[in-house]
OpenMM code with the backbone's topology and positions (N, CA, C; nanometers):
from openmm import Vec3, app, unit

residues = "MET ASP PHE ASP VAL LEU PHE CYS ARG TYR ARG ARG ALA MET SER VAL ARG ARG GLY THR LEU ALA PRO ALA GLY ILE ALA PRO ARG ILE VAL LEU ASN PRO THR ALA PRO GLY GLU VAL SER THR LEU LEU MET PHE LEU PRO ASN ALA ASP GLU VAL THR THR TYR ARG TYR ARG ILE GLY ASP ALA ASP GLU ILE PRO ALA ARG ALA PHE TRP ASN VAL ALA THR ALA ASP VAL THR LEU THR THR GLY THR THR THR VAL THR VAL ARG ALA PHE ASN GLY ASP VAL PHE LEU GLY ILE ALA THR ALA ASP PHE ALA LEU".split()
positions = [
    Vec3(2.4690, 4.4464, 3.1735),
    Vec3(2.6071, 4.4462, 3.1713),
    Vec3(2.6570, 4.5732, 3.2491),
    Vec3(2.7709, 4.5308, 3.3195),
    Vec3(2.8169, 4.6473, 3.4112),
    Vec3(2.9539, 4.6774, 3.3810),
    Vec3(2.9600, 4.8170, 3.3597),
    Vec3(3.0935, 4.8614, 3.3071),
    Vec3(3.1794, 4.9404, 3.4095),
    Vec3(3.2948, 4.9317, 3.4338),
    Vec3(3.3783, 5.0032, 3.5218),
    Vec3(3.4790, 5.0636, 3.4452),
    Vec3(3.5218, 5.1784, 3.4718),
    Vec3(3.6417, 5.2287, 3.3945),
    Vec3(3.7779, 5.2429, 3.5045),
    Vec3(3.8750, 5.1935, 3.4446),
    Vec3(3.9883, 5.2019, 3.5112),
    Vec3(4.0911, 5.2813, 3.4449),
    Vec3(4.1903, 5.3725, 3.5022),
    Vec3(4.2765, 5.4319, 3.4464),
    Vec3(4.4107, 5.3923, 3.4590),
    Vec3(4.4989, 5.3868, 3.3763),
    Vec3(4.6425, 5.3240, 3.3962),
    Vec3(4.7184, 5.4575, 3.4287),
    Vec3(4.8589, 5.4413, 3.4462),
    Vec3(4.9325, 5.5392, 3.4704),
    Vec3(4.9495, 5.6551, 3.3636),
    Vec3(4.9183, 5.6035, 3.2340),
    Vec3(4.9413, 5.6890, 3.1199),
    Vec3(4.8064, 5.7481, 3.1131),
    Vec3(4.7226, 5.7601, 3.1710),
    Vec3(4.5839, 5.8067, 3.1808),
    Vec3(4.5040, 5.7821, 3.0648),
    Vec3(4.5173, 5.6547, 3.0054),
    Vec3(4.4339, 5.6035, 2.9163),
    Vec3(4.3178, 5.5354, 2.9636),
    Vec3(4.1813, 5.5533, 2.9149),
    Vec3(4.0798, 5.4866, 2.9913),
    Vec3(4.0697, 5.3418, 2.9421),
    Vec3(4.0100, 5.2430, 3.0179),
    Vec3(4.0040, 5.1109, 2.9810),
    Vec3(3.8625, 5.0579, 3.0272),
    Vec3(3.7811, 5.0095, 2.9411),
    Vec3(3.6420, 4.9242, 2.9732),
    Vec3(3.6625, 4.8098, 3.0272),
    Vec3(3.5925, 4.7645, 3.1266),
    Vec3(3.5943, 4.6312, 3.1793),
    Vec3(3.4520, 4.5903, 3.2244),
    Vec3(3.4351, 4.4912, 3.1328),
    Vec3(3.2905, 4.4314, 3.1478),
    Vec3(3.3051, 4.3074, 3.2493),
    Vec3(3.2084, 4.3072, 3.3556),
    Vec3(3.2125, 4.2091, 3.4442),
    Vec3(3.1378, 4.0886, 3.4046),
    Vec3(3.1886, 3.9750, 3.4440),
    Vec3(3.1298, 3.8709, 3.4011),
    Vec3(2.9900, 3.8334, 3.4870),
    Vec3(2.9181, 3.7242, 3.4658),
    Vec3(2.8094, 3.7036, 3.5365),
    Vec3(2.8339, 3.6118, 3.6330),
    Vec3(2.7565, 3.6137, 3.7387),
    Vec3(2.7747, 3.5465, 3.8826),
    Vec3(2.7499, 3.3944, 3.8427),
    Vec3(2.8329, 3.3031, 3.9190),
    Vec3(2.8018, 3.1781, 3.8978),
    Vec3(2.6815, 3.1341, 3.9832),
    Vec3(2.6136, 3.0186, 3.9235),
    Vec3(2.4883, 2.9872, 3.9704),
    Vec3(2.4491, 2.9987, 4.1513),
    Vec3(2.5692, 2.9515, 4.2196),
    Vec3(2.5604, 2.9503, 4.3458),
    Vec3(2.5727, 3.1194, 4.4055),
    Vec3(2.5989, 3.1958, 4.3145),
    Vec3(2.6045, 3.3558, 4.3411),
    Vec3(2.7514, 3.3920, 4.3922),
    Vec3(2.8571, 3.2992, 4.3676),
    Vec3(2.9917, 3.3082, 4.4171),
    Vec3(3.0653, 3.3275, 4.2744),
    Vec3(3.1378, 3.4353, 4.2707),
    Vec3(3.2149, 3.4652, 4.1350),
    Vec3(3.3231, 3.5404, 4.2032),
    Vec3(3.4547, 3.5072, 4.1353),
    Vec3(3.5704, 3.5814, 4.1594),
    Vec3(3.5876, 3.7026, 4.1057),
    Vec3(3.6380, 3.8024, 4.1696),
    Vec3(3.6570, 3.9376, 4.0878),
    Vec3(3.7866, 3.9412, 4.0185),
    Vec3(3.7893, 4.0078, 3.9196),
    Vec3(3.8991, 4.0211, 3.8156),
    Vec3(3.9371, 4.1679, 3.8104),
    Vec3(4.0744, 4.2154, 3.8467),
    Vec3(4.1119, 4.3469, 3.8539),
    Vec3(4.2354, 4.3404, 3.7742),
    Vec3(4.2541, 4.4366, 3.6830),
    Vec3(4.3758, 4.4546, 3.6113),
    Vec3(4.4429, 4.5759, 3.6429),
    Vec3(4.5750, 4.5852, 3.6654),
    Vec3(4.6520, 4.7206, 3.6696),
    Vec3(4.7051, 4.7325, 3.5622),
    Vec3(4.6592, 4.8205, 3.4530),
    Vec3(4.7146, 4.8004, 3.3304),
    Vec3(4.8399, 4.8906, 3.3098),
    Vec3(4.9142, 4.8499, 3.2083),
    Vec3(5.0205, 4.9304, 3.1660),
    Vec3(4.9960, 4.9532, 3.0116),
    Vec3(5.0946, 4.9783, 2.9338),
    Vec3(5.0798, 4.9760, 2.7994),
    Vec3(5.0830, 4.8368, 2.7247),
    Vec3(4.9975, 4.8285, 2.6089),
    Vec3(5.0142, 4.6912, 2.5439),
    Vec3(5.1513, 4.6326, 2.5055),
    Vec3(5.1545, 4.5247, 2.5482),
    Vec3(5.2983, 4.4343, 2.5184),
    Vec3(5.3748, 4.4676, 2.6405),
    Vec3(5.3325, 4.5337, 2.7367),
    Vec3(5.4067, 4.5242, 2.8776),
    Vec3(5.3450, 4.4734, 2.9951),
    Vec3(5.4326, 4.4295, 3.0915),
    Vec3(5.3653, 4.3502, 3.1933),
    Vec3(5.2590, 4.4368, 3.2778),
    Vec3(5.1513, 4.3512, 3.2985),
    Vec3(5.0468, 4.4357, 3.3841),
    Vec3(5.0268, 4.3140, 3.4903),
    Vec3(4.9633, 4.3698, 3.6062),
    Vec3(4.9354, 4.2930, 3.7271),
    Vec3(4.7846, 4.2345, 3.7248),
    Vec3(4.7587, 4.1298, 3.7152),
    Vec3(4.6094, 4.0663, 3.7248),
    Vec3(4.5930, 4.0256, 3.8745),
    Vec3(4.4702, 4.0626, 3.9482),
    Vec3(4.4452, 4.0703, 4.0636),
    Vec3(4.3209, 3.9875, 4.0776),
    Vec3(4.2989, 3.8628, 4.1444),
    Vec3(4.1939, 3.7968, 4.1589),
    Vec3(4.1706, 3.7622, 4.2893),
    Vec3(4.0296, 3.7942, 4.3288),
    Vec3(3.9857, 3.7578, 4.4831),
    Vec3(3.8403, 3.7181, 4.4765),
    Vec3(3.7918, 3.6458, 4.5857),
    Vec3(3.6495, 3.6139, 4.6077),
    Vec3(3.6091, 3.6595, 4.7298),
    Vec3(3.5257, 3.7764, 4.7334),
    Vec3(3.4863, 3.8252, 4.8504),
    Vec3(3.4089, 3.7254, 4.9322),
    Vec3(3.3870, 3.7633, 5.0736),
    Vec3(3.3046, 3.6963, 5.1455),
    Vec3(3.3487, 3.5401, 5.1590),
    Vec3(3.4616, 3.4936, 5.1301),
    Vec3(3.4965, 3.3370, 5.1326),
    Vec3(3.6312, 3.3378, 5.1920),
    Vec3(3.6491, 3.2368, 5.2726),
    Vec3(3.7689, 3.2058, 5.3420),
    Vec3(3.8478, 3.0729, 5.3000),
    Vec3(3.8135, 3.0151, 5.1972),
    Vec3(3.8611, 2.8850, 5.1794),
    Vec3(3.9299, 2.8674, 5.0265),
    Vec3(3.9607, 2.9945, 4.9560),
    Vec3(3.9866, 2.9656, 4.8304),
    Vec3(4.1523, 2.9244, 4.8409),
    Vec3(4.2041, 2.8046, 4.7819),
    Vec3(4.3419, 2.7976, 4.7694),
    Vec3(4.4150, 2.8158, 4.6388),
    Vec3(4.3348, 2.8264, 4.5312),
    Vec3(4.3845, 2.8165, 4.4043),
    Vec3(4.2831, 2.9168, 4.2983),
    Vec3(4.3613, 2.9954, 4.2152),
    Vec3(4.2774, 3.0385, 4.1243),
    Vec3(4.3399, 3.0020, 3.9776),
    Vec3(4.2633, 2.9756, 3.8824),
    Vec3(4.3135, 2.9417, 3.7548),
    Vec3(4.2587, 3.0388, 3.6417),
    Vec3(4.3529, 3.1153, 3.5807),
    Vec3(4.3191, 3.2076, 3.4841),
    Vec3(4.3533, 3.1739, 3.3620),
    Vec3(4.2684, 3.2225, 3.2652),
    Vec3(4.2951, 3.1922, 3.1056),
    Vec3(4.2882, 3.3270, 3.0249),
    Vec3(4.3833, 3.3684, 2.9904),
    Vec3(4.3865, 3.4789, 2.8870),
    Vec3(4.3399, 3.4475, 2.7318),
    Vec3(4.2338, 3.4927, 2.6752),
    Vec3(4.1911, 3.4496, 2.5525),
    Vec3(4.1721, 3.3081, 2.5416),
    Vec3(4.2388, 3.2546, 2.4467),
    Vec3(4.2216, 3.0854, 2.4212),
    Vec3(4.3252, 3.0169, 2.4858),
    Vec3(4.4248, 3.0780, 2.5385),
    Vec3(4.5373, 3.0173, 2.5736),
    Vec3(4.5152, 2.9235, 2.6892),
    Vec3(4.6131, 2.8320, 2.7342),
    Vec3(4.5921, 2.7495, 2.8351),
    Vec3(4.5748, 2.8036, 2.9699),
    Vec3(4.4904, 2.7456, 3.0569),
    Vec3(4.4676, 2.7837, 3.1872),
    Vec3(4.6066, 2.7869, 3.2622),
    Vec3(4.6185, 2.8946, 3.3463),
    Vec3(4.7436, 2.9037, 3.4482),
    Vec3(4.6895, 2.8934, 3.5974),
    Vec3(4.7626, 2.8132, 3.6782),
    Vec3(4.7076, 2.8261, 3.8063),
    Vec3(4.7968, 2.9358, 3.8914),
    Vec3(4.7285, 2.9954, 3.9850),
    Vec3(4.8050, 3.1027, 4.0745),
    Vec3(4.7575, 3.0635, 4.2231),
    Vec3(4.8549, 3.0348, 4.3020),
    Vec3(4.8036, 3.0142, 4.4418),
    Vec3(4.7673, 3.1176, 4.5231),
    Vec3(4.6610, 3.1080, 4.6009),
    Vec3(4.5882, 3.2164, 4.6809),
    Vec3(4.6497, 3.2225, 4.8027),
    Vec3(4.6399, 3.3357, 4.8707),
    Vec3(4.7002, 3.3911, 4.9839),
    Vec3(4.5941, 3.4663, 5.0565),
    Vec3(4.5160, 3.4173, 5.1547),
    Vec3(4.3963, 3.4905, 5.2149),
    Vec3(4.3076, 3.5272, 5.0936),
    Vec3(4.2735, 3.4264, 5.0143),
    Vec3(4.1797, 3.4390, 4.9053),
    Vec3(4.2270, 3.5427, 4.7932),
    Vec3(4.3439, 3.5941, 4.7774),
    Vec3(4.3691, 3.6758, 4.6871),
    Vec3(4.5012, 3.6072, 4.6060),
    Vec3(4.5059, 3.6306, 4.4848),
    Vec3(4.6181, 3.5837, 4.4168),
    Vec3(4.6555, 3.6950, 4.3075),
    Vec3(4.7693, 3.7113, 4.2629),
    Vec3(4.8363, 3.7924, 4.1631),
    Vec3(4.9109, 3.7287, 4.0678),
    Vec3(4.9012, 3.7798, 3.9448),
    Vec3(4.9807, 3.7212, 3.8407),
    Vec3(5.0260, 3.8305, 3.7379),
    Vec3(5.1358, 3.8132, 3.6898),
    Vec3(5.1902, 3.9123, 3.5708),
    Vec3(5.1553, 3.8532, 3.4534),
    Vec3(5.0952, 3.9558, 3.3631),
    Vec3(5.0370, 3.8995, 3.2478),
    Vec3(5.0862, 4.0157, 3.1404),
    Vec3(5.0796, 3.9793, 3.0222),
    Vec3(5.1037, 4.0749, 2.9209),
    Vec3(4.9928, 4.0782, 2.8120),
    Vec3(4.9099, 4.1717, 2.7881),
    Vec3(4.8144, 4.1959, 2.6887),
    Vec3(4.8476, 4.2822, 2.5669),
    Vec3(4.8013, 4.2675, 2.4637),
    Vec3(4.8057, 4.3036, 2.3351),
    Vec3(4.7046, 4.4187, 2.3203),
    Vec3(4.7319, 4.5066, 2.2181),
    Vec3(4.6322, 4.6102, 2.1850),
    Vec3(4.5004, 4.5392, 2.1535),
    Vec3(4.4016, 4.6010, 2.1750),
    Vec3(4.2607, 4.5322, 2.1207),
    Vec3(4.1855, 4.4945, 2.2552),
    Vec3(4.0838, 4.4246, 2.2499),
    Vec3(4.0115, 4.3535, 2.3597),
    Vec3(4.0554, 4.2075, 2.3965),
    Vec3(4.0795, 4.1848, 2.5082),
    Vec3(4.1309, 4.0487, 2.5536),
    Vec3(4.0333, 4.0018, 2.6713),
    Vec3(3.9858, 3.8731, 2.6408),
    Vec3(3.9001, 3.8183, 2.7520),
    Vec3(3.9726, 3.7434, 2.8618),
    Vec3(3.9689, 3.7748, 2.9893),
    Vec3(4.0298, 3.6971, 3.0867),
    Vec3(3.9108, 3.6145, 3.1506),
    Vec3(3.9319, 3.4880, 3.1774),
    Vec3(3.8441, 3.3989, 3.2582),
    Vec3(3.9234, 3.3462, 3.3750),
    Vec3(3.8666, 3.3624, 3.5040),
    Vec3(3.9126, 3.3091, 3.6318),
    Vec3(3.8257, 3.2258, 3.6870),
    Vec3(3.8813, 3.1074, 3.7305),
    Vec3(3.7915, 3.0108, 3.8134),
    Vec3(3.8638, 3.0033, 3.9479),
    Vec3(3.7940, 2.9873, 4.0640),
    Vec3(3.8311, 2.9837, 4.1936),
    Vec3(3.8070, 2.8254, 4.2485),
    Vec3(3.8978, 2.7800, 4.3183),
    Vec3(3.9074, 2.6506, 4.3891),
    Vec3(3.9392, 2.6449, 4.5233),
    Vec3(3.9013, 2.5387, 4.5882),
    Vec3(3.9178, 2.5111, 4.7294),
    Vec3(3.9747, 2.3626, 4.7077),
    Vec3(4.1179, 2.3352, 4.6957),
    Vec3(4.1642, 2.2152, 4.6583),
    Vec3(4.1241, 2.1855, 4.5135),
    Vec3(4.0327, 2.0706, 4.5034),
    Vec3(3.9804, 2.0517, 4.3893),
    Vec3(3.8445, 2.0564, 4.3703),
    Vec3(3.7747, 2.1428, 4.4672),
    Vec3(3.6395, 2.1903, 4.4548),
    Vec3(3.6109, 2.3391, 4.3835),
    Vec3(3.5572, 2.3316, 4.2891),
    Vec3(3.5208, 2.4286, 4.2139),
    Vec3(3.4460, 2.5278, 4.2853),
    Vec3(3.4636, 2.6499, 4.3019),
    Vec3(3.3736, 2.7478, 4.3751),
    Vec3(3.3075, 2.8581, 4.2913),
    Vec3(3.3701, 2.9075, 4.1881),
    Vec3(3.2781, 2.9977, 4.0971),
    Vec3(3.3860, 3.0465, 3.9704),
    Vec3(3.3242, 3.1158, 3.8746),
    Vec3(3.3743, 3.1618, 3.7703),
    Vec3(3.3493, 3.2915, 3.7177),
    Vec3(3.4292, 3.3890, 3.6565),
    Vec3(3.3972, 3.5037, 3.6236),
    Vec3(3.4859, 3.5139, 3.4894),
    Vec3(3.4156, 3.5978, 3.4059),
    Vec3(3.5034, 3.6629, 3.2732),
    Vec3(3.4891, 3.8239, 3.2645),
    Vec3(3.6008, 3.8625, 3.1960),
    Vec3(3.5941, 4.0035, 3.2057),
    Vec3(3.6750, 4.0459, 3.0725),
    Vec3(3.6241, 4.1389, 2.9960),
    Vec3(3.6998, 4.1716, 2.8703),
    Vec3(3.7789, 4.2914, 2.9077),
    Vec3(3.9107, 4.3005, 2.8741),
    Vec3(3.9865, 4.4235, 2.9043),
    Vec3(4.0449, 4.4739, 2.7664),
    Vec3(4.0130, 4.6043, 2.7450),
    Vec3(4.0455, 4.6824, 2.6141),
    Vec3(4.1652, 4.7807, 2.6386),
    Vec3(4.2787, 4.7600, 2.5730),
    Vec3(4.3805, 4.8266, 2.5695),
    Vec3(4.4065, 4.9211, 2.4479),
] * unit.nanometer
topology = app.Topology()
chain = topology.addChain("A")
for resn in residues:
    res = topology.addResidue(resn, chain)
    for name in ("N", "CA", "C"):
        topology.addAtom(name, app.Element.getBySymbol(name[0]), res)
């Protein structure tokens, strides 16, 4: 398990567990620019070394999956996370073709 530490503007540390790679070795990266719990944060999704991503679909916890259109393999979304640990799952697509999946846990 790989851990990165991200710091928000309030200087609170946040642990991020990276998901496992898809069988083909392609997995989107998930980055969160955190704010305080209950406030809007920016979710960044990208797929390195790929040039065909058209859409990402992200899911926060058990909520419904939400599409986010990609531009140059990158998509952003405004999300609001609560206190505690939240699992974010991201899937990358080229049209209807599935490219990869990743999961990360964010703790605020």
